[in-house]
Residue, then its C-alpha position, 0 to 999 in steps of 0.5 A: m535116396k531118402l523120400f523125405t529128408r530133414q533140410p528141404a522140409l525144414n527150408a519149406h517149413s521156414w519160408l512158408g511160415v515167414f512169407l505168410g506169417v502176418f496172415l496166418y497169425l491174424l487168422c489164428l488169433s481171430g479164430t481163437l477169439v471167435v471160439f467164444n463168439q456167442e460169449f462176446e455177443r452177450w458181452e456186447q449187450p449184457n443187459i438183455e434178459e436171459f432164460e433157458r425156455v420160451s413158450p410157443e405163444a411168446i414166439d408168435t407174440a414176438m414175431a407179430r410185434f416185430l413184423a408190425k415194427h418191420p413190415e419191409e419185404t424179405e426172403h426169411y424170417h428167423v427165430v433164435l431160441p434160447g437153446s442155440g448157445i446164446p440163453r435169449l430169444v431173437v426175432e429178425n428178418d434179413h434186414n433187422a433183429w430184435f431181442a425179446d423177453a420170455q413174454g414176447n415183448l420186444l426189448e432192443q434191437e440187436r447190435f454187436p458190430w465188434s463181434k461181427m468185425l471179429v468173425k469176419l476177419h477170421y472168415y474173409l480177413h476183411l477181403p470181398m466175400t468169395w475172394g477172402l473165402i478162398f484165400v482163407s481156405a488156401m491158408g488152411a492148406v498152408i496150416c496143413a503143409l506147415v505141420v507136416s513139414g514141420i514134423f519131418a523137420h524134427k530130427r529127434l521127434v520123440k526126444d524133442a517133445f519134452k524138452l524145454r531149455r530155460g535160463g540164459t538168453v530167450q532164443p533156445g527156450r523160444i525154439d523148444l516152445h515152438n517144437r512142443f507146441g507143434i508137436w503136442a497139438a499137431p492132431f488139432h492143427l491138422i483138424i483146423g487146417i483140413t476143415g478151414t480149407y473145406f469152407g473155401i474150396a467147397g464153393v469152388i468144387l461146387t461151381l465146377v461141378a456144376q459147370i460140368d455136369y449140371n450146365g451151371d446149375r449150382q442149386a441142382v448140386m447142392d441139392k444132391v448134397f443137401t436135402p432139397e427144399p420141399q415143393l409146395e403150393q399153398t395159400v399165402s398166409t402168416p407163417q404159424i411158427g409157434t404151431a410148428l414149435a409146438n408140434f415139434e415138442q409133441m414128437n419128443t424127438g430129444h433134439v434141442p431146438l436151436f433156431i427157426t427159419v421161414h423160407d420164401v417168405g410171402t410166396p406159395a412155396q413158404f415153409i418153416e425149418l426148425y433146426g434141432q441140435m442132436p445130443g451125441k452126434m457131431a452133425y450140426s442139426e437135424n432139420y424139421r420142416f413144416d408148412s405155413s400152418g405149422a403142420f409137419l412135413a419131413t426131416a432133412g435126414y441128417a441124423d441117419g442119412y448118408w455118412g458124406k452128408q453127416l460129415i460135411y454137416s459136421m465141419y462148422r462144429l468141428h472147426f469151431g469146437d461147437f460141441a460138448g459145451l463149454p469144456v470143449k470151447i475151453l480146450y479149443f481156446v487153449l489150443g488156439i492159443m498154441l497155434t497162435a504162438l506157433c506163428v509168432t515163435g516161428v517168425d521170431i526164430w526167423l528174425a533171430k537167424q537174420a540178426n534181428p533187423p531192428r525195424l523189422r522186429r519192431c514192425w513184427a511186434a506191432v502186428v503181434w501185440g498191436s493187433i490185440s490192442a486194436i481189437a481191444l480199442s475197436a471194441l471200446a469204440s463200439l461201446w460208445s459210437d457207431v464208427s465202423m469196427y472195420y475201419s477202426f481196426w485196420w486204421l489202428m493196425v497201419a498207425e501201430v506198424a507206422a509208429s514201430i517204423v519211425t519209434p525206436y522206443l516201441q520195442p516188442a515188450r513195450w507193445q506187449l504192455i500196450s496191449g495190456f493197458s488196452s484190454l484194461l481200459l476196455v474193461v473199464a470203459h465196459l464197466m462205465a457203459f453198463t455198470g452192473s450189468a458188466l459183472n453178470g454171466a458172460a460179461l463178467a467172464i470175459n471182463m475177468l479174462l481181459v483183467a487176467y491178460a492185462l496182469w500177465t502182460f504187466w508181469r511179462f514186461y517186468q520180467h523183460q527187464k531182466v533179459p539181455e534182448f530187451a536190456a541191451p537195445a534199452a542200454a544202447r539208447a541210454g549211451s552206454p559204450a558197451a552196449p553195442r558189443h553186448c547186443d552183437a554177442v547176444v544176437s550172434q549167440n542167438a543165432s547159432q543156438a537157432q541152428d540146433 
């Protein structure tokens, strides 16, 4: 008996995908968009001055003015530098954040509720943080299982890699597209699944190791994996962040400063940590530590430490494509679309095998295309109000699914069209809110992508008018006596082709 056979692999692949399809789709969709999270933050506030470099003196000025405005107690100060991927200067504590110009003058408070909502949808599915992270990491393991079972389910793996049937009904082409995306992008999907699993499971493993070997001391385990904080006893004083940056620049490391954090603010243990990106290395950064006066202490050792430490410190960049600049981001975005399309076509294929139950088919379309509409309309709401992004997104999702249950008119093609109109409406609202600033830099690129997506949905809607799967239900609603027989024939043909 063979160790692996096709039918059990196919059954496991099908039922895993169907039962978890909605969660997987939302995770893959949000993850694909979060690749451009920095660009979305710039899009939300496109009127902020942008520049490539900032002087240590400007940082000290900006922090002094920020502290005068926000003297509240905090454990950390942060300075986000223009080299971080967002060409802006931000000064913040644990509660508030402000943009500053190249001279250190405060501009306006940082505000990107929509981008934050999108990130937390991907990180936690908007569940409580701990449980959400564990659940999402479990979905990473499910992605790995789907990739492996999908490969074993293929009976003609190499031959099918370049097969794409066109014409006739939709189902054969849908099956081929699902198989092609699954084969071509399998290595990427495994990377995403493995790194996604790590983010949630690492906390669980850390807790277990702490309980078994360190009497529940999680920090002791963290110190074994990451470099422990320096033990300092100093006179409490204002941290000299500008001096620390100037000393770093004199070291000529070749590393690009990303951001600066002041830890344990207002205590004798206070120290400054500068995160420097290492060109040519996957690890997120090398960390340079300074005392309160800005004098250099040591590095954290991520540039040349143990390979395991470097691997763990590379997981974020590997998962989100945060390395090698815009070309890799675009590649991750395209591969993310392929993974999202796998979720959609997988459930579509299963629905066709069940003879496309009308309400279930419409509900799935409301999830797929309605979620894009909900994301766009939530972003629109954030431009003009302070409404909660979490409530607006989920209320829209619930309303769209409910509408699909009670309204036969809302066929999948129309949900797709609605998502296009929502995206176009968002562009118009953004232009009205920010006028000329909406046509600069990252804001222009995002708006052009939204317009391109809207035009694609309009074209797809036009194409759907010619497809029997769409035309037959339309004819049935119009009262054509031949429509039910034609629709049954299409479904029957699709279901038989789905077995191929």
